[in-house]
C-alpha positions in Angstrom: 93.8 23.2 -10.9 90.0 24.0 -11.1 90.4 25.5 -14.8 92.4 22.3 -15.6 89.4 20.1 -14.3 86.6 22.2 -15.7 88.1 22.1 -19.4 88.9 18.2 -18.9 85.0 17.6 -18.1 83.9 20.1 -20.6 85.8 18.2 -23.5 84.2 15.3 -22.4 81.1 16.6 -22.3 81.5 18.0 -25.8 82.5 14.8 -27.2 79.5 12.8 -25.6 77.2 15.4 -26.6 78.2 15.5 -30.3 78.0 11.8 -30.2 74.7 11.4 -28.5 73.0 14.3 -30.6 74.5 12.7 -34.0 73.4 9.1 -32.8 69.9 10.5 -32.1 69.2 12.1 -35.1 70.2 9.1 -36.9 68.0 7.0 -35.0 65.3 9.3 -35.3 65.7 9.5 -39.4 66.4 5.9 -39.9 65.2 3.6 -37.3 62.3 5.6 -35.8 61.5 6.6 -39.6 61.2 2.7 -40.3 59.1 1.6 -37.1 56.8 4.6 -37.2 56.1 4.8 -41.2 52.9 2.8 -41.2 51.6 1.7 -37.5 50.8 -0.6 -36.3 52.0 -2.8 -38.9 55.4 -1.2 -39.1 56.1 -1.9 -35.2 57.3 -5.1 -36.2 60.4 -2.9 -36.7 60.7 -1.7 -33.5 64.4 -2.1 -32.0 65.3 -5.1 -29.5 62.8 -7.6 -31.2 64.1 -11.2 -32.2 65.0 -10.0 -35.5 67.0 -7.2 -34.3 70.2 -8.1 -33.1 71.8 -4.8 -31.7 70.9 -3.3 -28.5 71.1 0.5 -28.9 70.9 0.6 -25.2 74.7 -0.7 -25.2 75.4 2.8 -26.8 73.0 5.3 -25.2 73.5 4.3 -21.9 77.1 4.5 -21.2 77.4 7.7 -23.3 74.4 9.3 -21.2 75.8 8.3 -18.0 79.5 9.8 -19.2 77.7 12.9 -20.1 75.7 13.3 -17.0 79.1 12.9 -14.8 81.2 15.3 -17.0 78.5 18.2 -17.0 78.2 17.6 -13.3 81.9 17.6 -12.9 82.5 20.5 -15.0 79.7 22.4 -12.9 81.5 21.6 -9.6 85.1 22.3 -10.9 83.8 25.5 -12.6 81.5 27.0 -9.8 83.7 29.8 -8.8 83.6 31.4 -12.4 81.6 34.2 -12.9 77.9 34.1 -13.6 77.9 34.3 -17.3 80.3 31.3 -17.6 78.7 29.4 -14.9 75.1 29.5 -16.6 76.6 27.8 -19.5 77.9 25.0 -17.2 74.5 24.8 -15.5 72.6 24.6 -18.9 74.6 21.6 -20.0 73.7 19.8 -17.2 70.5 20.7 -16.9 69.6 19.7 -20.7 71.0 16.0 -20.0 69.3 15.8 -16.7 66.0 17.1 -18.4 66.1 14.8 -21.3 66.9 11.6 -19.0 63.8 12.6 -17.2 61.6 13.0 -20.1 63.2 9.6 -21.3 62.2 8.0 -18.1 58.8 9.5 -17.6 57.6 9.8 -20.9 59.5 7.5 -23.2 59.4 4.1 -21.3 55.8 3.8 -20.5 55.2 4.5 -24.3 57.9 2.0 -25.3 56.1 -0.5 -23.2 52.9 0.2 -24.8 54.6 0.2 -28.3 55.8 -3.1 -27.5 52.4 -4.7 -26.0 51.0 -3.5 -29.6 54.0 -5.0 -31.7 53.7 -8.2 -29.6 50.0 -8.6 -29.9 49.7 -8.8 -26.1 45.9 -9.0 -25.0 46.3 -5.7 -22.7 47.6 -3.7 -26.0 46.1 -0.9 -27.2 43.7 -2.0 -30.3 42.3 1.1 -31.7 44.3 1.6 -34.6 43.8 5.6 -34.4 45.1 5.7 -30.9 48.2 3.5 -32.2 48.9 6.2 -34.6 48.4 8.9 -32.2 50.9 7.1 -29.8 53.6 6.9 -32.4 53.1 10.4 -33.5 53.4 11.7 -30.0 56.6 9.5 -29.6 58.2 11.0 -32.6 57.1 14.7 -31.5 58.6 14.2 -28.2 62.0 12.9 -29.8 62.3 15.9 -31.2 62.2 17.9 -28.0 65.0 15.5 -26.7 66.9 16.5 -29.8 66.4 20.4 -28.9 67.2 19.7 -25.6 70.5 17.7 -26.7 71.1 20.6 -29.2 70.8 23.4 -26.6 73.2 21.4 -23.9 75.8 20.9 -26.9 75.8 24.4 -27.9 76.2 25.5 -24.3 79.4 23.2 -23.8 80.6 24.2 -27.1 80.2 28.0 -25.9 81.9 27.1 -22.6 85.0 25.5 -24.2 85.4 27.7 -26.9 86.0 31.1 -25.1 88.8 32.0 -22.6 88.5 30.4 -19.2 87.3 33.3 -16.8 89.2 34.4 -13.6 88.3 32.6 -11.0 86.4 34.5 -8.1 88.7 33.3 -5.5 87.5 36.0 -3.0 83.9 34.7 -3.1 82.2 34.6 0.1 81.6 31.0 1.6 78.1 29.8 0.6 75.6 30.2 3.3 73.9 27.3 5.0 70.7 27.3 3.0 72.8 27.4 -0.1 75.0 24.5 0.9 71.9 22.7 1.8 70.4 23.2 -1.9 73.9 22.1 -3.5 73.5 19.0 -1.3 69.9 18.2 -2.2 70.7 19.2 -5.9 73.5 16.6 -5.9 71.8 14.1 -4.0 68.6 14.4 -6.6 71.4 13.6 -9.3 73.0 10.9 -7.7 69.4 9.1 -6.7 68.1 9.6 -10.4 71.4 8.1 -11.8 71.0 4.9 -9.3 67.2 4.7 -10.4 68.1 5.1 -14.0 70.8 2.4 -13.8 68.6 0.0 -12.0 65.8 0.1 -14.5 67.5 0.1 -18.0 
């Protein structure tokens, strides 16, 4: 049963990783390439404006949620696997979690600042050199997200492409400190998901 659940979650993770990574590469090369071409003038092409009828968040948000749930599910179901296999499950979960944290802490504030410039708000950054620097930082950090995604994608592909290892049924029960650490880790993931969903 654990093998079935682990592999089911892994299939969802591999599909979600592939979709998200492909979409992010398209976004960076095409959409970001347009609005970052010659700031501040090109910022009028930022997504979600009055002339932009598609909300890309409608794709990225549910796909990211599915990926987070599937990687967490794969790790929980496959926890009794040997270390060499479990580390692949941990890496995949860690990469989507790190990507979402990077998005919240780094991209959301920059998005707000860029939108302020695009809309000509009084409190927006006025120095053209500072605006160009902010856009270049945004693009560089987006490549970091792609690197994280590629790492998570490869870890999931590796985990699903090798034979499922024999479960260590005779593993000793986790100690109280380890159970506490597991509980805290899961609580952090759940709290972050609630925070993320409440602020998108």
